[in-house]
N, C-alpha and C positions, 0 to 999 in steps of 0.2 A: 975137360968137361965140355958138353955139348951146351951151344950158346942156348939154342932153342929148347933143348931137351930140359934146361933149367928154369924155362918161363913157367910162372904155373898158370894153369888152365881156369878162368874165372866161371864159375858157375851161375847161370843165369836165372831170375825165378821162375819158378814152373817146369825145372828141369830136376829129375832124379837119377842119382847114380848109386849104383849097386856094385859092389866088388866080392866076387865069391871066388874065390882060388887064383887062376889067371884070366878069369873072364870079367871083362866089365860090361855093365847094361846101361845105356842113356834111355831115360823116357821123357819125353818132352809133348809138347800139344800137336806138333805133326806128326809124331808118331816113335815107334821103339827100334833102337840098332843095339847088338850085341857084338862081342869082339874079343878073341883070345888072345891077348898081348902076350910076344915071346918070352923065354924063360930069359932070366938074367937082367930083368927088368923090373923095377918095384911101381905100382900104383897106389897111391894114397889120397884119400880124401881129408883134407884139413879144412873146417871152416867151410867157407863158400869157393874153396880153391881144389882143383886136382893136382897133384905134384907126381912127376915121373921122376924116379931117380934108377940106378944101375946098382949091379950088386958088386961087379967087380971091372977090371979094364982091358979087361980081353976084346980083341979089334972088332969080333962081330958084335959083342955086346955096345961096345960105343958106337957103332956105325947104327945098330937097333935103336939106341936112345932117342933121337930127336925124331926119328920116324916114328916111333910110339907115341909121342907127345902131339907131332902133328895128325896123326890119325885118330886121335882121342880128340882132339879140338876139333876137327873136322865134324867127328859124330855128334858133339855137342851143337855145333852150329846148325848141322843137318837137321836135328830134331827142334830145333827153336825155327828158324828160317826158311830151312831148304835151299836146294841148288835147282839151279837151271841152267839150260844151254839151249842158244837159239840157233838155227839152222836156216840157210838162205838156200833157196831150188833156183838156179840160174838157166833160162835156156827157153827156147818156144816151145810151148806145149808141155813144158816141163811143172809138175804139179805133184801134189798131195792131198790125199782125204784121210781121216780118221774114222776107223771103223770099229768101235768097241776097244779090244786091247791089240788091233795090230792097226798099221798104217799101211795105205797103196798107194804105189807109189809110181807116176808116171814119168819114165826117164829117157825116153828117147828109143827104148829096146822094143822089140814086136811085142811084148806082153808086158801086162803090168806087175810092179814088183810088190810081193808082200812082205812086210817087216814084223815079226811079232815082238812086242814090247815085253821087257823083262819085268817080274814083278815088282811093284812098288813105284814103278816108272808111270807116268800121265803124258800125255802128248795133245797140243793144239795146234790147230792151225788158221791162220789167219783169212781174211773175207777172199783174197786173190788166190790162195791156197800155194803161195810160193815162200813163206814163212812157217816154220815148224819149229814149236815150243817145246821141249822135253823139262820137266820138272819130278824132283823127288828129291827122297831125304838121304841117301846115299850117294856120295860124292865119287865114288867110284864108279858104280852102275849107270848113273846119268851120264856121266864121260865116256862109259866105254860104249854105250848106246850111241850116241852121237858119232863117234867113232866108227862105228858099224854103218851105221846110215852113211856116212860120209864115205864111205869105203864102196858103197854099192855103185855110183857115178862120182869119183872124186874130178874136180874142177880139171877142165881140159886147159893146155898149156898156151893154146893159141886162142881161142874165143872166151875162155872162161866159163865155159859152160859147165854145169855139174851141181853137187849139191857142197856147200861150203859152210865154215863157220861165220856167223853174223860178225863183221868185223874184219874178218882175214883179207889179207892183203896179198892179193896174187902178181907177180911180174910176168905179164905176158909176152909171150915170145913174138918176133917180127915172122911174118910168112916167108914162103918162098922166094917171093919177087921182091921182097926187101920193101916193103910199103911203108911209106913216110909219115 
C-alpha cells in the first residue's frame, strides 16, 4: 500500500469539498478548483479528512494512488494559502514590466518579449524590475508559467545572465582563457 496514499488529508476550516462521481471540487477563500480523479481510486470524505483508497492492486492503480492523494492535497492547500514562484532576472538592461494580464520582458534580444499569463495567475514586479513573483491557486499552472518564463532566456553557463528561479544555484563555467 502506498505510504503517501494512506495519509488522510485534513480539511481546514472554510474549505468545502464536493464529490460527484469521479470529480472532486474544492472551494476555499482563494478560489475554486476541480479535478477528475482516475478510475480505480476511491476518494471519500469522513469527518474533517479526505481519504484516498484504491479498488485493486493493479500496477497502474498502485502508481496512481499516491499521485491522487498528492494532487488533492495540493488543491486543498491552493484554495487556502495559494502558491507563488519567484523569478530573478539577471543581466545588464534585463527587466520585466506587468501590463494587465501580460508581462513585457527586456532580455537582451532586439525586441521586447511579451508573455501572456494563463487564467488564474497574477504577476508582480519589484521596484527594480528584476524580481518577478507569480501567484495562483493551481500549483501546476504556477509552476508551468514559471518554467515557460525561464525558458525565454535560461541562465547562461558563463556569466549567469538570464531568468532563473529565486534561490537557484548555478555552477558557472570558467571562460576560454581559464580565469582564476
